[in-house]
C-alpha positions, 0 to 999 in steps of 0.5 A: 107828288109832282106827276112825271112828264110823259116826256120824260122819257125821251130823246131829242136831236136839235139841228140848228146852225145858230148858238142863240137860236138852238140854245132856245130849242133845247130849253124850250125842250127841257122845259116840257119835260124831255129827258134828253137833248143832244145838240147838232149844228150842221146838216152832215153832222144831223145826218150821220147821228140820225143814221147811228141812233133813233130820237123820239123828236127831230127839231130841225131849222129849214135854214143854215148859213153858209150851207147849200143843205137845208133841214128838207135836205136833210129829211128827204134822204132820211126818209127816202133811205127809211133811216127815220123810225115811224115813231120820230116825230120830226118838226121843222122850224122855218121863217116866214120867207121859207113858209111855203115850201115848208107848208107844201112838204108839211102835207105828206112828209112832216109831222108838224112845222113851227114858223118862228118866233113860236112859244113854248106853248106852239111846240107842246101842241104840235108835238102832241097833235103829231103824238096824237096823229102816229097813236091814231093811225098805230093799227096801219102801222103795226099792221105793216110792220107784220107784213099785212099789208093787205089788211094795212092798205085795207085800214087806209082806205076805210079811213079815207072812204069814211074821212076819219081823222087824218084821212089825207095822210092815211091815204097816202100810205096806202096807195104807197102800200097798193103799189107794192101790192102791185095793185096798180089800177087801185093805186090810181083810183085812190091817188085821183081821189085823193086829188078830187078831194084836195090838190096835193103835187104827191098824188098827181106824182103818184099817178105817173109811179102808178103808170111806170108801174104799170109799164106805160111809160109814155103815158107816165111821161106825158102826165110828168112833162104836164107836171114839170111844166106846172110845178117846175120846181117839185125835184121828186117829178124830175127824178121819176121822169129821169127814170123814165128816160132811162127806162127808154134808153135815153140816156143823155136825155135822162143826164140832162134832167137829174142835172136838174133835179141836183140843181133844185136841190145841191144838198141831195147826196142821192141826186148828185151821185146819180147825177155823176153816175149817168154822166159817167155813162154819157161820156161827160166824164169831167162832169161825172168825176167833178160831181162824184169827188163831191159826193165822195167828200161830203158823204163818206161817212153817210148810209145814204153813200153809195160805194158805186160812186167810189168805182167809178172814181177809179175807172176814170183815175185810172184812165187818167193815169193818176195812181195817186187818185186810184189810190185815194179811192181804193183807201175810201173803199177800204173805210166800207170793207171794213164796215161790212167785210162779207159785203159781197158787192164790195168785195166786187168793187174791190177785185176791179179796183185791184185789176186797175192798180195791177194793170198801171203797176205792168203786172199784166198776169196778176191783173189777168188773174183778178180779172178771171176770178172777176168773170167766173162769177158772172153767173152767180145769182147775185151777179147783177147788172151793176157787177155785170156793167164793171167786169165789162169796163175791166175786161175792155182795160185788159183788152187794151193792153198786150195780152191774149185775151181769148176769153173775152169773145165768150165772156161779152156774150154771154153777159150781153145774154143775161143782162140785156134785159131792157133798153137802159140795160143794154145801154148801160152795158154798151156805154161800159164797153167804151167804144171797144168796137168788138165788145160793143158789137157782141152786146148788141148782137146779145140784145138782138138775140133776147129780142129775137127769142121774145119775137118769136115766143110771142108769135107761138103764143098769138098763133095758138101754141102758147105752149111751144111759146113758154117752153122756148122762154123757159128753155132759154130763159135757164140757158141765158139767166135772162131776167126778161124771158124768164119773166115773159115766160110767167106773163104769157103762162099767166095770159094763156093758161087756159089754152095750153096743155100741161101749164103746172108742170111749167109754173114751178120751173119758172118761179123757180128761176124767177127766185134765183135770177130777177128777184135776188140780183134785180135788174139795174144799177142801184135802185133808187128810192121811189120818186115821191114815194113815202117810206113805210118803216114801223 
């Protein structure tokens, strides 16, 4: 009796643009007993396939003739967006010319790689080793799967300290978990221990990530400048540098940084969209339109596509008086709404486009009704900075029409007080005001008011009256819904708790506001995945 192959029930996907090579890979997998093998000729097709169905094995060529997308681009995006289950074994196939890049990536993200030409025995060996690693680290990922993150981190630290099998891989997982748990000092210690044991680029980038997470942006910037100077081809370093520059309110510098990242990885849909978005904020509309239209053409079917790109394209098409372009953007958005009809984010994009379309048709009363309906959502818990920026963009365009907008001043002040919570947020909102001076001034005044409240509260705390400082932050946080004020109330309470007369009465109120207006809505445009991070998906 013949024993069934251990791979008999597995499903594999072969991705290769060369028909001969693709057939050879498929034959080798079948020879090893893989039950079902599917083929894809292009990276974009493979991305859509992997977004919709999990595979046990992915065998992917690195280089695709005639395409700017590589197998590494595919893997990076799938990992970043957590679209590959932990159980999937991803094997990159490469020629000698790209060996160095693939070998470097294998240290952190790949399960295995093969250099052409290779034998069926070599493929079997790589698959067996990759599956063994997943089995060895199973306890760690089972803990992650049950959200026992502290236990998972401890298991990783133990494996690293003992230099047990796969210690380097476990150390990277552990560092990611420590960052997630906000144990920033421990995460930094682990990254530095990894560097001391074996220098790897992702560990040095991890040090910068801990500095960003702990709020030390100046130190992170110095670390990144050194890393970029020594390794100018590492795109993840530019991602994190761009984030730091945005946090410091330097939109122009962040755009230049993301241009470099997008140039290094021309097939990366996420970086392309991020670059296009920053170009929009910086007023580089021609570049923005080019980048975002390209993203729309390449990625509309992909889960990695961000529909915010369509909203920005709609604004640019309206400004150019391009009715056909606006309709094209609207029709594209409808595809997203058809897939997720109850998605509140997409519904807000739709309101923006309805308002723009009515303005273009000179149906001003109907456009004003849409704008007012959109504005009534501004106090909702899930209304975020992205929504506020688009609402401002719509009202500014309304203001350029012959419409009486008595409530606009109140609206701009409301949005400024709620969402001017950082330099980057204030910069984004003023950029979206499009040079409309009354709105720009109201947003700046609101930002100044938030800053003044913070300063006054901190003076009370530092002069021995933290109770008054926390009460001020709590009252103004509840009034404005500003995440910075709410979070600062929690931080001052934590730091000066022992000096306060009644901290227990304030804590539940602060926590309730954090749940509703900080954690629920977030404080940024669609959050990017951690640069240089590892997707912890089980």
